[in-house]
C-alpha positions, -999 to 999 in steps of 0.1 A, spaced: -224 174 538 -212 192 570 -230 192 604 -247 225 598 -263 212 566 -274 180 582 -290 199 611 -307 222 587 -321 194 565 -331 172 594 -348 199 613 -365 212 582 -378 177 576 -392 175 611 -408 210 608 -424 200 574 -438 168 589 -453 187 618 -469 213 595 -483 185 573 -499 168 603 -515 201 612 -528 206 577 -543 171 576 -559 179 610 -574 211 598 -586 197 565 -602 168 583 -628 193 596 -640 201 561 -677 196 557 -687 183 523 -653 193 509 -656 229 522 -634 243 549 -654 269 568 -645 293 595 -672 279 617 -657 245 615 -622 258 624 -633 280 653 -631 253 680 -595 246 669 -584 282 670 -569 281 705 -550 249 700 -536 262 666 -526 294 682 -508 275 710 -490 253 684 -479 285 665 -466 301 697 -446 269 704 -432 263 669 -421 298 663 -393 294 688 -379 267 665 -386 283 632 -365 314 637 -333 296 646 -339 272 617 -343 302 593 -312 318 607 -292 286 601 -306 286 565 -295 322 560 -260 313 574 -258 283 550 -269 305 521 -244 332 528 -216 306 531 -227 292 498 -226 326 481 -191 333 496 -178 299 483 -194 305 448 -178 339 444 -145 328 460 -147 354 488 -134 349 523 -115 320 539 -115 286 522 -131 263 548 
């Protein structure tokens, strides 16, 4: 596994863990097993701020994934330089 793959997988794991924590946080506000808009309304601003922060990391992560996918396809079909 090369450095690009390690960065992609490691950072993906970090992003997944952060999203899982957010999901548990939101689901913790469910009342009698029902998640309502009224229960989530106080969290709206903090969730929006989290999204505005994390989006700066999601786009480079997705670009790295696209790079790895294109490199994978080129290697599968034996196109381009053999690196």
